[in-house]
C-alpha positions, 0 to 999 in steps of 0.5 A: 166124268169117266165112262162106266166101261173104264171101271168095268173089267174087260173079258177078252180072248185071244184066238187064231190058228195054232202057233200064231203066238197067242200064249206068247202075246198074253205072256208079254202083256202080263210081263210088261204090265208087271202082273207076273211075280219074279219067282213065277217068271224064273220058273219059265226060263228055258236055256237062259231065255224067258218062254212067255207062252209057259205063263199060260200053258200050264197043263203038262200036255201043253208044255210037252207038245208046245200047244194050247189045249184048254182055255187058260184065264189070267188076270191083270190090270193097268192104271185105267182098267182091269182085264180077264184074258182067255187064252183059247186054243188054235188047234181044230181039235179043240175048237169047242174050248175056243167057242166056250171062251168066246160065248161070254167074251167082251172082245176077241183078239184074232192073231195072224202069223205073218210068217205063215202067209205069202206076205209078198203077194197082195192077193194072199190067202188067210189060213182056214183056222184064222177065218174059222175063228173070226167067223165064230166070234162074229157068229157068237156076237162078240162085240169087239173084234181086233185083228193083231198081225204078229211076228212082223219082226221075223219078215224081211219087209215088215211094212209090205207084209203088214199092208198086204195082210191087212188088206186081206183081212179087210177084204175077208171081213167085208165079205163075211160081214165082220166089223173090224174094231181095230187092226194092229201090227205087233211082235209078241216076242219082242214086245213091239206095239203090245203095251207101248206103241212103236212109232212109225213101225210098218207104216202104222202110227196108231195106238198099241194093242193094250191102249186099244183094249183099254178103250173097248166097251164091255158087253151091255146087259140085255135090259131092253128085252122083257124080263126072264130068269132061269131058276138055278136053285130053290131054297126052302126055309123051315121057319118063318122070317121077316125076309121071306115070310116063310116062302121059298126063294128062287135063286139065279141070275137075271137073264134079261130085263129087270125085276122088282116087287109088284111085277107079275111073272109067269112060270114056264113051263107050268103057266102059273102066274104070281106077283113078285113079293121081294127081290133079294141080293146075295146078302139077302137084302131087298134090292131090285135087280137087272140083267146080268145080276144074281138075285133071289126072288120071293113070290106072293104065293106058293107055286110049283117052281123047280130048278130048270124052270123060267120066270118070265114077264107075263106081258111080253113072253115069247111063244114057246116053240117045239121046232127051232131053225138054228145055226150050229157050230159043230164041235163033236168028233162025229158028224152031225146027221139028221135023225140023231137025238141029243140033250139040249141045255137052255138056261138050266133046263134040259130037253131032248132034241132031234136033228130034223134036217141039215139045211146047209153048211158054211164053206169057211174058205168061200163063205158060200152056203153049200147044200149038205146032209151032215156037218163034219167036225169044226164046221158051221151050218143051218140045222132044224131041230125038233124038241121033245118039249117046247122052249121059250127062245128069242133069235140070238141076234136079239138075245145072247142068252135066250137065243143060245143053247148047247147040244150034249151027246146022250152017251158020252155027255160031251158038249157037241155043238153050240146052237144059235137060234135064228 
């Protein structure tokens, strides 16, 4: 019997330094799996050659500058699986877009451009942005990390280059605590080892990149964690009906655990308790729901519940906290300093947060935690936040949903930081 993962769409992103060939790789996957129409393919011809990167770089600014700015999602499928690809930008200025894509990805393909490295040197140094993106996908708990060494067709000794770069990646990953799912040599431009395996190329005889992706698991739903449900929308019926008995329906997506009629839940932040009367599907059919699925919840009595509130398991509710020790990936143009106040979003709940203390900053080159008083743009570090109102959270290591927040600038409304509770 086939595994469930073989029927589930795999959502993965490509990341790495700028001009490492991420958009070209995705274009190659789309073309070689016959996922591109002929008229679309004809529209990306440049001087008689097909520019594969243009299949994903759709913004006019991207085509003018030859770089990826925003995340572009593309869809394709093979005989074995469906895929959703996020082409993440490599430029430091657009790291926030990469973090957004990685936060919901099942896998990440980190590209490494062999031509940019001193590949003849066994002790070569990786590019800072390669290290930064690898650290970020690991920090965001992306389940599978695949390193793809690209442009090996453009170096004199592809075998030596692959060996030295693979060694540098393994050394870095071991020091950073990043589990490598796979390490594969590719040429996105030529199509070598992308869809079809290239036998005994660079001394590599493993599966192609596509074969590796076809076998990766999707991110498991957090069904082992106690029930939690962020309320997104409250629907009030004006007339009584069999389905809801005239009561309000609280719609949203089950974040963790599962819910069924008869369960006792607590409303946060009011603290009121009620019993679940019905659980509805999107078509308003009674149906129990687990983490990762949308649901409408009807309670046995009228309680005060609004958008932004949480419905939580009454037995295993984590204690609400006003102070959080966090790891922050900082993405704003202005540095993060103590004393600044931001909006923080947890589920659908907005709360003011004050930066109490910047504890340290992670050096992406040495992986050392250095003392710091601020976090500059595109850096990571440990920060203590003081909340205006308490929030119910779990460590990010236990829950990607309850342990994740974002910081939003109160004036510009830009997303400034990705916050992971530690």
